[in-house]
N, C-alpha and C positions, 0 to 999 in steps of 0.2 A: 513626690507632691506639688502641687503647687497652690500658691497661698495667693487669696486674691484679698486685698484691703479696699473696701470703699467707703470712700467720706468719714473717714474716722476722726471725731473733734471728742477733745477729754480735756475738760477745767478743771480747776482746784482754786475754789472761790472765785476770783478776782482775775486769775492767772491761767490763759488758754496754752495749756502744752502740746495742742495739735488740734490742726485746723485745718476740718476736711480734707487729710490724708488720703489717697487712695496710692496703691502702687501693687504690682503681681508679679511674685517670682516663679521664674521656670523650673521645672522638674528637674531635680539633681544639679540646682546651681549652688555657687557660694555668692550670698548677696553680702555686702558693707553696707550698713549705717554709719554715716559719718558726719561726724560735726561736733560745734562746740559746747562746752557744757551749756544745757538749758534748753539746746536745739528741738529735744520733745524726741530723740532716737530711743532711750531707755523704755520711756513711756511708750512708745508703741511697739516695742519688743515683747513687752510685759503684758501688752494688749493681745498680742496676738497667741501669748503665750495661756491666757487667759486668767494671768493675776494680777489684773486688772481690768475696769469693764469700762467701753467708752461710753460718752454722752449721747452721741449720734454715729450712725453708721453701720457698717457691718464687717465682719471677717469670715471669712469661705475657705473651705479646705477640699480642693477636687471639687468645687460647686459647691457644698454642703455649707450653710448655714451653722457656724458656729460660736457666733457671738456671745451667747450667753450660755453657752455649756460649758463647765469648772471644768479647771485645769487637769485636774485627775484623770477627768475623761479623754481627754483630747490627744493624749500618749506623743506627750512633747518633751524631749529631751532639754532640760535647760542647765546650763553652766553659768554658775554664777562667778564673780569675779574676785568674792575672797573665799571660792573655794564650797565652802559652808558645807564642811567632811563632818562624820560627827565624831567624836573627841575619841570616845570613849570605846569606839568601835573599831576593830582592826579595819586594814585597807580589804580585805575579805569583804567583811562584812557591811562596810559602806557601797563599796561595790552591788552586795548584791540585794541592798536596801530596796530598792524599785521591785526587786523580784518576791523577797519576802513579805510584802505587806498587802499584797494582792487577797481579795477574796479566797477562800480554801479552793473554792472551786476552779480559779484561774489560776491556783497558783504551784508554777513547776516542783518537783520532786527535790529530794535535796542533793541527788548526785545530776539531775538536769543542770541546778543552781550552779554547783562545784565548778561543772566544766565550762558552765557559761565563764565565771570570774577567771579560769585559768585561762581561757581562749580570749579575753578581755585584758588581760596581763599582758598578756605573749603581744596582744595589739598594741600597747603602750609601751612597751618594751620595757617591763618590768615585772618579770618573769620571778616569781621569788620572793616578793614582800608583802604577800596575802598576808603572812603573820604579823607584820610589823601595825603600829598605829600612826596616823598622821604626822604626832609630833616628831615622830624619828624620821621625815621623808622631808625632803629640801623643798621649798616654793615649787621650782618647775614640776617636780616629780607629783606634790598634791594637787598640781592642777591636772595631772594626764588622772589622778584618780577620780576627779570630780566628774572628768571627760570619760572616762570609763564608766559611774558609775549611770552615767548621761544616758549612755549608749545600752546598757544593760537590761535596760526595757524595750528595745526595738521598736525606736521610735518612729514616727511618720517623718518629725521632723527636728532639727538642733538648732538650738537658739542659744548664742554665748552672748554674754552681756559683759562687755571692758576682759576678756578672759585671760589676758597676759599685764593688766594694769598693775599689780600688783608684784608684778615682777621686775627685778634689775634688765636693764637695757641688754647684756648680752645676752642672757638667758630669754628674754622675748625674743630677737635673733632667731636662737636658737630653735625654738619651741614653732614657729611662724611656717616654716617649712613642715615640719613634723605634720603640725597640723591640716596642712593641705593635700598632705601624703592621705592623711586617716581621711579626711570627706573624701577622697575619689576613691579609696577604696571601699569603701562604707556606699557611696554614689546617694547618702541622705541629701537632700535640699537644708542647706544651714543658712541662717542671716546670723550675723554677730554684730555689733555695737563697738564703736572704737570711737575714741576723737583723735589717733594715731594715725595720717594720711598715708604715711610710708608702708604702714600695717595694713591698710586697707590696700593700696597698688598691688602690694605685693602677692595681696592674697585672695581677693574678691575675681568674680567673673565680671560681674557690675558694683557699682556704688551710687548707692542714696543720697544723694549730699543734703543734709537738712541745715535750716537757719529758723529759729523763730518758730516753729511750731508746723514747720511748712516743708516743703521736697524745691530745693531750689535748683535740682538736677539729678535726671539718674542714665548711666552711661556706662560704658567700658571705661578700666582706668586711661586706655587711650585718649577716649573721650572727653573725658573729665579735664582731662591736664591739656591735650590739644582745642579741643572745643567746646571750651567754657559756655555754658548758659546764661550765664550772669556777671556782674563785677565781681558779686561775692563767694561765687566757686572760681573765679577766674585767682582773686589773693588769697583765695583761703587752702588752694589745690598747689601745691609748690611755690616755689619762691616768684614774687611779681612788682616788678620796676609799675608805679601806678603814676601816671601825668596828669595833669588837668590840661583838657584841650580846650579851644576854642572854633566852633568849626563853621565855613561859611564860604561861598564861590570856591567850593572842593579842595579848600587847603585845612588842614587842622593847624591851628596855631599853637605851639608847646613854648613859651615860657616867652623869650624874647625871638624866640625864630619861629621858619616856617618851614612845615615840611608836610608836601606831597604826598599824602596815604593811599591811596588809592580809593575804590570805591566806600571803603569806610569813613572816607574824609566827608562824603557826601551827606547831606542834610544843615541844616543850622543847630546854632546852640551849641550849650555846654556839653562838657563830655570828658573821659576819662579815656588814657591811651594805655593800654599793659602789652606790657612787652616783658618775655623773662629774660633773666640774664645773658642767656646764650642763645638768644634770636633776636642777634645784630652782627654785623659785618662791618670793617672800616672800609669808610668810602672818601672822594677826593673832597677836599675842605670846600666848604661854603657850596657843596649838591644840595638839591632844592629839597633831595628826598632823606637827607640826612638830618639829626641830629649832632648839633654843633657839644660840644661838652670838654670840662675841664677837669684833668686827671688828678684826685686827692690822694689816693692811694694805690700802688699796683703791689703783686707779689704772686709769683707761680704756685698751683699747686696742681699739683701730676702734669699733666698734658694742656692746661688753660693756664689764663694767666687774668684772674679775677681784680678786678678795678672797682674803683669807687670814684663818682664821678660828677660833678656838678654840671648845671642847666641854667645859664642866667638869665635871672626872673622867678628861679624858683629856689625852695627853702631847702629841699629834701633831697640829701644825696640818693645816687642810684648805684644799681651794682650790676656789670655787665662780668662775662666772661667771654676771654679771646681767644686766641690760638698762643698758646708760650709765647710763642716766636714775636708777637707784635711789639713792637718797641713803644714803652707807654710808662713815664714816669710823670711823681708829681710834679704838677705843674704844665706838663705837656697838654696841648690842645689838641682833640680828634673830631672828626666829622664819623659818626655811628648809623647806619642805614639799619633800618629794623629789617629780618626777613620774615619774621610773622610776629602776628599782633594783632590784640582788638580793640575796637573803639566802643564803648555802652554809654548811652545817653545818661545823662544828669538832672536833675533837679535844679 
């Protein structure tokens, strides 16, 4: 199912949580809403679910306007960060809840519900725990049960709000691949909220990067990493060295040195040069298209040598990853040529 959000705005008093946000999902895709706290991602998810209502704009499912439709009538599976399981109900009763509360004419028979619960317990790889209570399960198991409950109603759309936020790092990592497999098996359009960029990069088909209630970029994991649309996306996704530059006469002045940085150096005025730690190579000393740095620290990490370095005239140290065999010790001078970079204009 495709979801279209058209110019959605949401305000809470003087705070604008969403500012004319528009996006469209593709049927069957796994879409991540990624951004720092307060960026509007959870408000957007809740607006799509019908748990919150926009001040302006429209939400459409397959072209049908659902803006004013209550959540109960949208047939959406929603997985909360804190699981929201009923503690007094067994696992089986929790999973079946959305089916048992339907109106009598729409409610499946007990045998059908029991079969559905057994099917979902097998899907989430927890057969035989239907008689247990949530308190008897681990955090990862409870999160699986919460997902099974969302799937029990055979939703048209699956929404997940920080689904692994309450779990420790190793359990989060283990559940990522499992969740992606569940998504692929069900074929549902899925949207999940996260502030964990590694999680978004690993799971999503496309990532919506948000900040301050607006969308900064929508793209594949490769696109948001390799082709960031804004300085914020570049610095938020992965590690990035940010250097102030002054552009003029086809050159970019970095600190007290000059670097000829191709087409992006064209233009006038202040800018910010963004370089990923691994996007450099060593060059001859004094090369016009290289940065002259002084090594502060150097240590091997796997196949790379990670150095921190200083550029004359700049206060903040930089981080670079070089081939592990590169001779680089504290106090050494190196020339590093950027192999990939972006320059963003600044005010």
